[in-house]
py3Dmol code that shows the C-alpha trace and the ligand (Angstrom):
import py3Dmol

protein = """\
ATOM      1  CA  UNK A   1     100.677 108.250  86.888  1.00  0.00           C
ATOM      2  CA  UNK A   2      98.094 110.269  84.945  1.00  0.00           C
ATOM      3  CA  UNK A   3      95.932 107.325  83.757  1.00  0.00           C
ATOM      4  CA  UNK A   4      95.851 103.546  84.158  1.00  0.00           C
ATOM      5  CA  UNK A   5      94.934 102.111  80.772  1.00  0.00           C
ATOM      6  CA  UNK A   6      97.051  98.976  80.460  1.00  0.00           C
ATOM      7  CA  UNK A   7      99.567  96.864  82.368  1.00  0.00           C
ATOM      8  CA  UNK A   8     101.862  97.597  79.405  1.00  0.00           C
ATOM      9  CA  UNK A   9     102.269 101.127  80.769  1.00  0.00           C
ATOM     10  CA  UNK A  10     103.618  99.891  84.123  1.00  0.00           C
ATOM     11  CA  UNK A  11     107.153  98.750  84.969  1.00  0.00           C
ATOM     12  CA  UNK A  12     107.886  96.146  87.637  1.00  0.00           C
ATOM     13  CA  UNK A  13     108.904  99.032  89.902  1.00  0.00           C
ATOM     14  CA  UNK A  14     105.538 100.746  89.318  1.00  0.00           C
ATOM     15  CA  UNK A  15     103.698  97.534  90.219  1.00  0.00           C
ATOM     16  CA  UNK A  16     105.855  97.070  93.360  1.00  0.00           C
ATOM     17  CA  UNK A  17     105.029 100.647  94.401  1.00  0.00           C
ATOM     18  CA  UNK A  18     101.301 100.071  93.908  1.00  0.00           C
ATOM     19  CA  UNK A  19     101.549  96.893  96.031  1.00  0.00           C
ATOM     20  CA  UNK A  20     103.297  98.876  98.762  1.00  0.00           C
ATOM     21  CA  UNK A  21     100.557 101.503  98.671  1.00  0.00           C
ATOM     22  CA  UNK A  22      97.932  98.740  98.794  1.00  0.00           C
ATOM     23  CA  UNK A  23      99.616  97.415 101.974  1.00  0.00           C
ATOM     24  CA  UNK A  24      99.130 100.856 103.555  1.00  0.00           C
ATOM     25  CA  UNK A  25      95.493 100.995 102.522  1.00  0.00           C
ATOM     26  CA  UNK A  26      94.914  97.394 103.680  1.00  0.00           C
ATOM     27  CA  UNK A  27      95.934  98.521 107.137  1.00  0.00           C
ATOM     28  CA  UNK A  28      93.573 101.527 106.904  1.00  0.00           C
ATOM     29  CA  UNK A  29      90.725  99.158 106.060  1.00  0.00           C
ATOM     30  CA  UNK A  30      91.215  97.235 109.320  1.00  0.00           C
ATOM     31  CA  UNK A  31      90.500 100.368 111.405  1.00  0.00           C
ATOM     32  CA  UNK A  32      87.235 101.078 113.151  1.00  0.00           C
ATOM     33  CA  UNK A  33      86.718 103.990 110.762  1.00  0.00           C
ATOM     34  CA  UNK A  34      88.314 102.685 107.537  1.00  0.00           C
ATOM     35  CA  UNK A  35      88.733 106.033 105.821  1.00  0.00           C
ATOM     36  CA  UNK A  36      91.578 108.459 105.105  1.00  0.00           C
ATOM     37  CA  UNK A  37      91.071 111.981 103.723  1.00  0.00           C
ATOM     38  CA  UNK A  38      93.541 111.369 100.875  1.00  0.00           C
ATOM     39  CA  UNK A  39      91.149 112.348  98.058  1.00  0.00           C
ATOM     40  CA  UNK A  40      88.876 114.735  99.940  1.00  0.00           C
ATOM     41  CA  UNK A  41      87.346 117.167  97.434  1.00  0.00           C
ATOM     42  CA  UNK A  42      87.978 114.869  94.441  1.00  0.00           C
ATOM     43  CA  UNK A  43      85.163 113.253  92.469  1.00  0.00           C
ATOM     44  CA  UNK A  44      85.369 109.780  90.982  1.00  0.00           C
ATOM     45  CA  UNK A  45      82.741 108.586  88.506  1.00  0.00           C
ATOM     46  CA  UNK A  46      82.200 104.909  87.811  1.00  0.00           C
ATOM     47  CA  UNK A  47      81.195 104.881  84.156  1.00  0.00           C
ATOM     48  CA  UNK A  48      80.160 101.305  83.451  1.00  0.00           C
ATOM     49  CA  UNK A  49      78.869 100.582  79.958  1.00  0.00           C
ATOM     50  CA  UNK A  50      79.019  96.837  80.649  1.00  0.00           C
ATOM     51  CA  UNK A  51      77.878  94.700  83.596  1.00  0.00           C
ATOM     52  CA  UNK A  52      80.021  94.306  86.697  1.00  0.00           C
ATOM     53  CA  UNK A  53      79.598  93.278  90.315  1.00  0.00           C
ATOM     54  CA  UNK A  54      82.993  93.156  92.017  1.00  0.00           C
ATOM     55  CA  UNK A  55      84.960  95.733  90.008  1.00  0.00           C
ATOM     56  CA  UNK A  56      82.279  98.360  90.297  1.00  0.00           C
ATOM     57  CA  UNK A  57      81.564  97.752  93.993  1.00  0.00           C
ATOM     58  CA  UNK A  58      85.227  97.691  94.965  1.00  0.00           C
ATOM     59  CA  UNK A  59      86.061 100.895  93.058  1.00  0.00           C
ATOM     60  CA  UNK A  60      83.182 102.583  94.861  1.00  0.00           C
ATOM     61  CA  UNK A  61      84.403 101.375  98.262  1.00  0.00           C
ATOM     62  CA  UNK A  62      87.965 102.350  97.326  1.00  0.00           C
ATOM     63  CA  UNK A  63      86.925 105.890  96.378  1.00  0.00           C
ATOM     64  CA  UNK A  64      84.857 106.247  99.558  1.00  0.00           C
ATOM     65  CA  UNK A  65      87.726 104.898 101.676  1.00  0.00           C
ATOM     66  CA  UNK A  66      89.831 107.764 100.313  1.00  0.00           C
ATOM     67  CA  UNK A  67      87.036 110.300 101.072  1.00  0.00           C
ATOM     68  CA  UNK A  68      86.347 111.051  97.397  1.00  0.00           C
ATOM     69  CA  UNK A  69      82.879 111.971  96.165  1.00  0.00           C
ATOM     70  CA  UNK A  70      81.445 109.237  93.973  1.00  0.00           C
ATOM     71  CA  UNK A  71      79.036 109.238  91.052  1.00  0.00           C
ATOM     72  CA  UNK A  72      77.668 106.040  89.602  1.00  0.00           C
ATOM     73  CA  UNK A  73      76.878 106.077  85.942  1.00  0.00           C
ATOM     74  CA  UNK A  74      75.274 103.047  84.367  1.00  0.00           C
ATOM     75  CA  UNK A  75      74.534 102.951  80.639  1.00  0.00           C
ATOM     76  CA  UNK A  76      71.355 100.949  81.244  1.00  0.00           C
ATOM     77  CA  UNK A  77      69.734 103.816  83.177  1.00  0.00           C
ATOM     78  CA  UNK A  78      71.232 106.853  81.446  1.00  0.00           C
ATOM     79  CA  UNK A  79      70.630 109.072  78.451  1.00  0.00           C
ATOM     80  CA  UNK A  80      72.778 106.737  76.305  1.00  0.00           C
ATOM     81  CA  UNK A  81      69.480 104.830  76.050  1.00  0.00           C
ATOM     82  CA  UNK A  82      68.042 107.938  74.357  1.00  0.00           C
ATOM     83  CA  UNK A  83      70.837 107.910  71.800  1.00  0.00           C
ATOM     84  CA  UNK A  84      73.395 110.226  73.460  1.00  0.00           C
ATOM     85  CA  UNK A  85      76.842 109.501  72.047  1.00  0.00           C
ATOM     86  CA  UNK A  86      79.752 108.277  74.147  1.00  0.00           C
ATOM     87  CA  UNK A  87      81.602 111.552  73.565  1.00  0.00           C
ATOM     88  CA  UNK A  88      78.616 113.701  74.605  1.00  0.00           C
ATOM     89  CA  UNK A  89      78.120 111.499  77.663  1.00  0.00           C
ATOM     90  CA  UNK A  90      81.765 111.886  78.712  1.00  0.00           C
ATOM     91  CA  UNK A  91      81.799 115.637  78.086  1.00  0.00           C
ATOM     92  CA  UNK A  92      78.547 116.037  80.038  1.00  0.00           C
ATOM     93  CA  UNK A  93      79.816 114.149  83.082  1.00  0.00           C
ATOM     94  CA  UNK A  94      83.165 115.913  82.807  1.00  0.00           C
ATOM     95  CA  UNK A  95      81.382 119.279  82.947  1.00  0.00           C
ATOM     96  CA  UNK A  96      80.101 118.338  86.419  1.00  0.00           C
ATOM     97  CA  UNK A  97      83.694 118.638  87.688  1.00  0.00           C
ATOM     98  CA  UNK A  98      84.836 115.033  87.681  1.00  0.00           C
ATOM     99  CA  UNK A  99      88.491 114.238  88.494  1.00  0.00           C
ATOM    100  CA  UNK A 100      88.559 110.586  87.489  1.00  0.00           C
ATOM    101  CA  UNK A 101      86.540 108.294  85.256  1.00  0.00           C
ATOM    102  CA  UNK A 102      86.631 104.579  86.044  1.00  0.00           C
ATOM    103  CA  UNK A 103      85.552 103.096  82.716  1.00  0.00           C
ATOM    104  CA  UNK A 104      84.270  99.692  81.719  1.00  0.00           C
ATOM    105  CA  UNK A 105      83.208  99.161  78.107  1.00  0.00           C
ATOM    106  CA  UNK A 106      82.607  96.208  75.792  1.00  0.00           C
ATOM    107  CA  UNK A 107      84.880  97.716  73.122  1.00  0.00           C
ATOM    108  CA  UNK A 108      88.668  97.642  73.321  1.00  0.00           C
ATOM    109  CA  UNK A 109      90.294 101.076  73.333  1.00  0.00           C
ATOM    110  CA  UNK A 110      87.370 103.093  74.747  1.00  0.00           C
ATOM    111  CA  UNK A 111      89.205 104.188  77.962  1.00  0.00           C
ATOM    112  CA  UNK A 112      92.108 105.487  75.855  1.00  0.00           C
ATOM    113  CA  UNK A 113      89.699 107.268  73.497  1.00  0.00           C
ATOM    114  CA  UNK A 114      88.051 108.979  76.487  1.00  0.00           C
ATOM    115  CA  UNK A 115      91.403 110.510  77.511  1.00  0.00           C
ATOM    116  CA  UNK A 116      91.014 112.716  74.416  1.00  0.00           C
ATOM    117  CA  UNK A 117      87.638 114.095  75.541  1.00  0.00           C
ATOM    118  CA  UNK A 118      88.353 115.058  79.141  1.00  0.00           C
ATOM    119  CA  UNK A 119      91.180 116.319  81.352  1.00  0.00           C
ATOM    120  CA  UNK A 120      90.139 113.877  84.078  1.00  0.00           C
ATOM    121  CA  UNK A 121      92.236 110.823  84.912  1.00  0.00           C
ATOM    122  CA  UNK A 122      91.022 107.601  83.286  1.00  0.00           C
ATOM    123  CA  UNK A 123      91.223 104.196  84.939  1.00  0.00           C
ATOM    124  CA  UNK A 124      90.428 101.198  82.776  1.00  0.00           C
ATOM    125  CA  UNK A 125      88.035  98.824  84.566  1.00  0.00           C
ATOM    126  CA  UNK A 126      87.957  96.416  81.608  1.00  0.00           C
ATOM    127  CA  UNK A 127      87.718  97.207  77.872  1.00  0.00           C
ATOM    128  CA  UNK A 128      86.531  94.450  75.560  1.00  0.00           C
ATOM    129  CA  UNK A 129      89.152  91.738  75.089  1.00  0.00           C
ATOM    130  CA  UNK A 130      91.980  94.239  75.581  1.00  0.00           C
ATOM    131  CA  UNK A 131      92.891  94.883  79.236  1.00  0.00           C
ATOM    132  CA  UNK A 132      91.661  94.677  82.834  1.00  0.00           C
ATOM    133  CA  UNK A 133      94.660  96.173  84.604  1.00  0.00           C
ATOM    134  CA  UNK A 134      93.234  96.456  88.119  1.00  0.00           C
ATOM    135  CA  UNK A 135      92.255  92.773  88.006  1.00  0.00           C
ATOM    136  CA  UNK A 136      95.887  91.933  87.176  1.00  0.00           C
ATOM    137  CA  UNK A 137      97.146  94.165  89.984  1.00  0.00           C
ATOM    138  CA  UNK A 138      94.826  92.676  92.594  1.00  0.00           C
ATOM    139  CA  UNK A 139      95.815  89.202  91.412  1.00  0.00           C
ATOM    140  CA  UNK A 140      99.529  90.049  91.760  1.00  0.00           C
ATOM    141  CA  UNK A 141      98.768  91.429  95.201  1.00  0.00           C
ATOM    142  CA  UNK A 142      96.842  88.291  96.201  1.00  0.00           C
ATOM    143  CA  UNK A 143      99.715  86.010  95.098  1.00  0.00           C
ATOM    144  CA  UNK A 144     102.258  88.239  96.841  1.00  0.00           C
ATOM    145  CA  UNK A 145     100.205  88.031 100.045  1.00  0.00           C
ATOM    146  CA  UNK A 146     100.233  84.212  99.863  1.00  0.00           C
ATOM    147  CA  UNK A 147     103.833  83.612  98.778  1.00  0.00           C
ATOM    148  CA  UNK A 148     105.665  86.854  99.585  1.00  0.00           C
ATOM    149  CA  UNK A 149     106.619  87.349  95.934  1.00  0.00           C
ATOM    150  CA  UNK A 150     105.772  86.214  92.407  1.00  0.00           C
ATOM    151  CA  UNK A 151     109.450  85.699  91.531  1.00  0.00           C
ATOM    152  CA  UNK A 152     110.019  82.169  90.197  1.00  0.00           C
ATOM    153  CA  UNK A 153     106.464  81.025  90.869  1.00  0.00           C
ATOM    154  CA  UNK A 154     104.869  78.748  88.268  1.00  0.00           C
ATOM    155  CA  UNK A 155     101.470  80.181  87.342  1.00  0.00           C
ATOM    156  CA  UNK A 156      99.250  78.027  85.123  1.00  0.00           C
ATOM    157  CA  UNK A 157      96.463  79.969  83.389  1.00  0.00           C
ATOM    158  CA  UNK A 158      93.751  77.822  81.859  1.00  0.00           C
ATOM    159  CA  UNK A 159      90.845  78.747  79.595  1.00  0.00           C
ATOM    160  CA  UNK A 160      90.034  81.317  76.944  1.00  0.00           C
ATOM    161  CA  UNK A 161      93.273  83.234  76.419  1.00  0.00           C
ATOM    162  CA  UNK A 162      91.557  85.708  74.088  1.00  0.00           C
ATOM    163  CA  UNK A 163      90.186  87.774  76.935  1.00  0.00           C
ATOM    164  CA  UNK A 164      91.217  90.855  78.844  1.00  0.00           C
ATOM    165  CA  UNK A 165      92.021  89.136  82.139  1.00  0.00           C
ATOM    166  CA  UNK A 166      94.398  86.769  80.358  1.00  0.00           C
ATOM    167  CA  UNK A 167      96.185  89.585  78.510  1.00  0.00           C
ATOM    168  CA  UNK A 168      96.589  91.779  81.579  1.00  0.00           C
ATOM    169  CA  UNK A 169      97.547  88.996  83.962  1.00  0.00           C
ATOM    170  CA  UNK A 170     100.102  87.339  81.696  1.00  0.00           C
ATOM    171  CA  UNK A 171     101.843  90.678  81.272  1.00  0.00           C
ATOM    172  CA  UNK A 172     101.726  91.501  84.979  1.00  0.00           C
ATOM    173  CA  UNK A 173     102.775  88.040  86.196  1.00  0.00           C
ATOM    174  CA  UNK A 174     105.709  87.858  83.801  1.00  0.00           C
ATOM    175  CA  UNK A 175     106.821  91.414  84.665  1.00  0.00           C
ATOM    176  CA  UNK A 176     106.866  90.316  88.310  1.00  0.00           C
ATOM    177  CA  UNK A 177     109.208  87.392  87.553  1.00  0.00           C
ATOM    178  CA  UNK A 178     106.731  84.497  87.460  1.00  0.00           C
ATOM    179  CA  UNK A 179     106.916  81.652  84.957  1.00  0.00           C
ATOM    180  CA  UNK A 180     103.583  81.613  83.102  1.00  0.00           C
ATOM    181  CA  UNK A 181     102.192  78.446  81.508  1.00  0.00           C
ATOM    182  CA  UNK A 182      98.967  78.600  79.495  1.00  0.00           C
ATOM    183  CA  UNK A 183      96.568  75.843  78.669  1.00  0.00           C
ATOM    184  CA  UNK A 184      93.179  75.648  76.938  1.00  0.00           C
ATOM    185  CA  UNK A 185      91.301  74.680  73.783  1.00  0.00           C
ATOM    186  CA  UNK A 186      93.193  75.547  70.583  1.00  0.00           C
ATOM    187  CA  UNK A 187      90.162  77.588  69.454  1.00  0.00           C
ATOM    188  CA  UNK A 188      90.716  79.821  72.485  1.00  0.00           C
ATOM    189  CA  UNK A 189      94.447  80.422  71.936  1.00  0.00           C
ATOM    190  CA  UNK A 190      95.456  83.748  70.384  1.00  0.00           C
ATOM    191  CA  UNK A 191      96.981  83.254  66.902  1.00  0.00           C
ATOM    192  CA  UNK A 192     100.209  84.965  67.985  1.00  0.00           C
ATOM    193  CA  UNK A 193     100.577  83.111  71.304  1.00  0.00           C
ATOM    194  CA  UNK A 194     104.241  82.263  70.452  1.00  0.00           C
ATOM    195  CA  UNK A 195     105.119  85.935  70.829  1.00  0.00           C
ATOM    196  CA  UNK A 196     103.647  86.098  74.367  1.00  0.00           C
ATOM    197  CA  UNK A 197     105.884  85.598  77.433  1.00  0.00           C
ATOM    198  CA  UNK A 198     104.365  82.158  78.145  1.00  0.00           C
ATOM    199  CA  UNK A 199     104.904  78.445  77.645  1.00  0.00           C
ATOM    200  CA  UNK A 200     101.951  76.625  76.019  1.00  0.00           C
ATOM    201  CA  UNK A 201     101.048  73.244  77.545  1.00  0.00           C
ATOM    202  CA  UNK A 202      98.345  71.170  75.859  1.00  0.00           C
ATOM    203  CA  UNK A 203      98.013  68.667  78.718  1.00  0.00           C
ATOM    204  CA  UNK A 204      96.079  70.360  81.517  1.00  0.00           C
ATOM    205  CA  UNK A 205      96.796  67.649  84.087  1.00  0.00           C
ATOM    206  CA  UNK A 206     100.549  67.771  83.439  1.00  0.00           C
ATOM    207  CA  UNK A 207     100.442  71.561  83.829  1.00  0.00           C
ATOM    208  CA  UNK A 208      98.454  71.628  87.057  1.00  0.00           C
ATOM    209  CA  UNK A 209     100.681  69.092  88.820  1.00  0.00           C
ATOM    210  CA  UNK A 210     103.551  71.604  88.596  1.00  0.00           C
ATOM    211  CA  UNK A 211     101.586  74.736  89.463  1.00  0.00           C
ATOM    212  CA  UNK A 212     102.120  77.023  92.439  1.00  0.00           C
ATOM    213  CA  UNK A 213      99.111  78.996  91.219  1.00  0.00           C
ATOM    214  CA  UNK A 214      96.298  77.618  89.084  1.00  0.00           C
ATOM    215  CA  UNK A 215      94.413  80.529  87.521  1.00  0.00           C
ATOM    216  CA  UNK A 216      91.133  79.516  85.890  1.00  0.00           C
ATOM    217  CA  UNK A 217      89.589  81.849  83.336  1.00  0.00           C
ATOM    218  CA  UNK A 218      85.875  82.251  82.930  1.00  0.00           C
ATOM    219  CA  UNK A 219      84.155  80.823  79.877  1.00  0.00           C
ATOM    220  CA  UNK A 220      82.466  83.977  78.607  1.00  0.00           C
ATOM    221  CA  UNK A 221      79.084  82.739  77.512  1.00  0.00           C
ATOM    222  CA  UNK A 222      78.062  86.331  76.693  1.00  0.00           C
ATOM    223  CA  UNK A 223      80.954  86.689  74.215  1.00  0.00           C
ATOM    224  CA  UNK A 224      82.288  83.832  72.090  1.00  0.00           C
ATOM    225  CA  UNK A 225      82.444  81.140  74.772  1.00  0.00           C
ATOM    226  CA  UNK A 226      79.594  79.257  73.183  1.00  0.00           C
ATOM    227  CA  UNK A 227      80.703  79.211  69.566  1.00  0.00           C
ATOM    228  CA  UNK A 228      84.351  78.332  70.255  1.00  0.00           C
ATOM    229  CA  UNK A 229      83.470  75.129  72.106  1.00  0.00           C
ATOM    230  CA  UNK A 230      81.616  71.971  71.103  1.00  0.00           C
ATOM    231  CA  UNK A 231      79.843  72.195  74.491  1.00  0.00           C
ATOM    232  CA  UNK A 232      80.391  73.366  78.056  1.00  0.00           C
ATOM    233  CA  UNK A 233      80.330  69.715  79.150  1.00  0.00           C
ATOM    234  CA  UNK A 234      83.193  68.958  76.746  1.00  0.00           C
ATOM    235  CA  UNK A 235      85.127  71.921  78.155  1.00  0.00           C
ATOM    236  CA  UNK A 236      84.672  70.645  81.716  1.00  0.00           C
ATOM    237  CA  UNK A 237      85.818  67.170  80.663  1.00  0.00           C
ATOM    238  CA  UNK A 238      89.079  68.454  79.170  1.00  0.00           C
ATOM    239  CA  UNK A 239      89.876  71.645  81.073  1.00  0.00           C
ATOM    240  CA  UNK A 240      87.596  71.888  84.088  1.00  0.00           C
ATOM    241  CA  UNK A 241      89.081  71.727  87.581  1.00  0.00           C
ATOM    242  CA  UNK A 242      87.082  68.729  88.704  1.00  0.00           C
ATOM    243  CA  UNK A 243      87.314  67.270  92.190  1.00  0.00           C
ATOM    244  CA  UNK A 244      89.389  64.399  90.769  1.00  0.00           C
ATOM    245  CA  UNK A 245      91.857  66.745  89.066  1.00  0.00           C
ATOM    246  CA  UNK A 246      92.096  68.980  92.107  1.00  0.00           C
ATOM    247  CA  UNK A 247      93.719  66.033  93.964  1.00  0.00           C
ATOM    248  CA  UNK A 248      96.687  66.300  91.599  1.00  0.00           C
ATOM    249  CA  UNK A 249      97.275  69.911  92.531  1.00  0.00           C
ATOM    250  CA  UNK A 250     100.027  70.546  95.082  1.00  0.00           C
ATOM    251  CA  UNK A 251      98.592  70.918  98.642  1.00  0.00           C
ATOM    252  CA  UNK A 252     100.378  74.283  98.916  1.00  0.00           C
ATOM    253  CA  UNK A 253      99.176  75.556  95.550  1.00  0.00           C
ATOM    254  CA  UNK A 254      96.450  78.173  95.293  1.00  0.00           C
ATOM    255  CA  UNK A 255      93.414  78.286  93.012  1.00  0.00           C
ATOM    256  CA  UNK A 256      92.368  81.641  91.549  1.00  0.00           C
ATOM    257  CA  UNK A 257      89.529  82.872  89.365  1.00  0.00           C
ATOM    258  CA  UNK A 258      88.601  86.466  88.478  1.00  0.00           C
ATOM    259  CA  UNK A 259      84.886  85.788  88.920  1.00  0.00           C
ATOM    260  CA  UNK A 260      82.110  85.411  88.219  1.00  0.00           C
ATOM    261  CA  UNK A 261      82.683  81.640  88.284  1.00  0.00           C
ATOM    262  CA  UNK A 262      80.752  79.173  86.162  1.00  0.00           C
ATOM    263  CA  UNK A 263      80.526  76.437  88.781  1.00  0.00           C
ATOM    264  CA  UNK A 264      80.387  73.090  87.014  1.00  0.00           C
ATOM    265  CA  UNK A 265      82.178  74.403  83.906  1.00  0.00           C
ATOM    266  CA  UNK A 266      85.712  75.723  84.579  1.00  0.00           C
ATOM    267  CA  UNK A 267      85.538  74.730  88.251  1.00  0.00           C
ATOM    268  CA  UNK A 268      83.469  72.166  90.135  1.00  0.00           C
ATOM    269  CA  UNK A 269      81.358  73.601  92.972  1.00  0.00           C
ATOM    270  CA  UNK A 270      83.190  71.725  95.742  1.00  0.00           C
ATOM    271  CA  UNK A 271      86.597  72.805  94.371  1.00  0.00           C
ATOM    272  CA  UNK A 272      85.515  76.443  94.319  1.00  0.00           C
ATOM    273  CA  UNK A 273      85.171  76.102  98.103  1.00  0.00           C
ATOM    274  CA  UNK A 274      88.442  74.126  98.536  1.00  0.00           C
ATOM    275  CA  UNK A 275      90.737  75.641 101.224  1.00  0.00           C
ATOM    276  CA  UNK A 276      93.309  76.268  98.466  1.00  0.00           C
ATOM    277  CA  UNK A 277      90.872  78.538  96.642  1.00  0.00           C
ATOM    278  CA  UNK A 278      91.551  82.258  97.247  1.00  0.00           C
ATOM    279  CA  UNK A 279      88.744  83.523  95.012  1.00  0.00           C
ATOM    280  CA  UNK A 280      87.080  85.415  97.865  1.00  0.00           C
ATOM    281  CA  UNK A 281      90.433  86.864  99.007  1.00  0.00           C
ATOM    282  CA  UNK A 282      90.924  88.207  95.475  1.00  0.00           C
ATOM    283  CA  UNK A 283      87.684  90.163  95.824  1.00  0.00           C
ATOM    284  CA  UNK A 284      88.677  91.505  99.260  1.00  0.00           C
ATOM    285  CA  UNK A 285      92.113  92.518  97.965  1.00  0.00           C
ATOM    286  CA  UNK A 286      90.489  94.487  95.158  1.00  0.00           C
ATOM    287  CA  UNK A 287      89.598  97.329  97.511  1.00  0.00           C
ATOM    288  CA  UNK A 288      93.084  98.317  98.799  1.00  0.00           C
ATOM    289  CA  UNK A 289      94.572  97.761  95.340  1.00  0.00           C
ATOM    290  CA  UNK A 290      91.979 100.055  93.757  1.00  0.00           C
ATOM    291  CA  UNK A 291      92.569 102.584  96.541  1.00  0.00           C
ATOM    292  CA  UNK A 292      96.246 102.486  95.558  1.00  0.00           C
ATOM    293  CA  UNK A 293      95.378 103.038  91.895  1.00  0.00           C
ATOM    294  CA  UNK A 294      92.975 105.921  92.591  1.00  0.00           C
ATOM    295  CA  UNK A 295      95.481 107.488  94.944  1.00  0.00           C
ATOM    296  CA  UNK A 296      98.225 107.141  92.329  1.00  0.00           C
ATOM    297  CA  UNK A 297      96.243 108.977  89.661  1.00  0.00           C
ATOM    298  CA  UNK A 298      94.710 111.644  91.924  1.00  0.00           C
ATOM    299  CA  UNK A 299      96.640 111.912  95.173  1.00  0.00           C
ATOM    300  CA  UNK A 300      99.728 113.684  96.395  1.00  0.00           C
ATOM    301  CA  UNK A 301     102.470 111.271  97.432  1.00  0.00           C
ATOM    302  CA  UNK A 302     104.059 113.823  99.732  1.00  0.00           C
ATOM    303  CA  UNK A 303     100.906 113.797 101.881  1.00  0.00           C
ATOM    304  CA  UNK A 304     100.576 110.030 102.065  1.00  0.00           C
ATOM    305  CA  UNK A 305     102.661 109.295 105.170  1.00  0.00           C
ATOM    306  CA  UNK A 306     101.077 112.033 107.225  1.00  0.00           C
ATOM    307  CA  UNK A 307      97.560 111.078 106.108  1.00  0.00           C
ATOM    308  CA  UNK A 308      98.044 107.449 107.048  1.00  0.00           C
ATOM    309  CA  UNK A 309      99.797 108.157 110.341  1.00  0.00           C
ATOM    310  CA  UNK A 310      97.496 111.013 111.364  1.00  0.00           C
ATOM    311  CA  UNK A 311      94.419 108.861 110.960  1.00  0.00           C
ATOM    312  CA  UNK A 312      96.057 105.882 112.646  1.00  0.00           C
ATOM    313  CA  UNK A 313      96.735 107.957 115.740  1.00  0.00           C
ATOM    314  CA  UNK A 314      93.051 108.847 116.089  1.00  0.00           C
TER     315      UNK A 314
END
"""
ligand_1 = """\
8
CP
N 86.439 90.132 87.664
C 85.518 91.034 87.257
O 85.825 91.951 86.510
O 84.272 90.859 87.773
P 83.019 91.831 87.518
O 82.650 91.674 86.068
O 81.956 91.358 88.461
O 83.458 93.231 87.807
"""
view = py3Dmol.view(width=600, height=400)
view.addModel(protein, "pdb")
view.setStyle({"model": 0}, {"cartoon": {"style": "trace"}})
view.addModel(ligand_1, "xyz")
view.setStyle({"model": 1}, {"stick": {}})
view.zoomTo()
view.show()
C-alpha cells in the first residue's frame, strides 16, 4: 500500500490484513518497552490543518512505537499563518526528508492532492466531509475485538450522515459483512442515500432495539450541525441516546462514538459511561491500528515476523 486515502481503496482482504497486523502491534504495546524498530530511520510528519486530539496523539504514539522520527506540524503555529500556500508548505516539509505525511484538512480531497507534490506516503487523517479511513479501521478493529467478527452484525449508525466518519465507516462495515442501518434527521441524510449500502430507518427506537452495535455520530457544531437542526435539544429528544432509550438496547450490544462526544446531545452523560460503551476502547485501539497503517505504507513485510519475535524475546 503506497497511500491510505480512502476506505474505497481497500478490499475486505486488505482490511483483514491490517487487523491482523494491529493484533501483532497490540501485543507489542503490552510489553515493558512497547517499541519495535520496524520504521527506524523513517520520518513521519503529522500535518494537521484542522483540530484533533485523539487522531493526532495516536498517530504520534504509533509512529514512536515503530521507532520512526516524528515531526508535528500545526497550521495554527506555522508559516501558513504568514500566507505560505499548501503546496509550498508540503514541498518545504518534504525537502526535510519526510517519508510519510499524516494529513488532516477541512477540505475534501487535500490528502490526494498532496500525493502530487511529494514522493512521500500520504495517510488521510480526515479530509472535510469525505473520509476518515483510520477511524473506520479502528472501529472495525474494536467491533472485531468485542464480537470476533463483523459478519452478520447489525450496526445502527445515528446522526449526521453527511460527514467523513459516516462515509468511511459505512463502507468499511459493509465490506466486512455487517448489515448497516442508518437513522437521523432528514436534513442530515445525503441526497443519494439510496445508493449507499445501508437500510434507512426513520424510527430510532425501533432501530436501536435490534442493534448489536449502536454507533452515534457527533453533531458537528463547527460545521453545519447548527443550521441543519431546529435545536440541539430537539435533536436529543428525537435521536439522542438518553438513559430511557438506552434501556431498550440489548444488554450485549455495544455503544460507539468517534469522539469528541457532545454529552447531553447525541448521548446522555450517564450513558456515555454505561458498561456497554466502548468509546474509550476505541481510542486505545487507535494506536495499534495506526501502527498497522504506518507499517503498511512504510515498512517491509518480510521483516515483520523477525522484528516482532526478536523484540519479544528481549
Ligand atoms: N475521532 C476523531 O477524529 O477525533 P479527533 O478530532 O480528536 O482526532
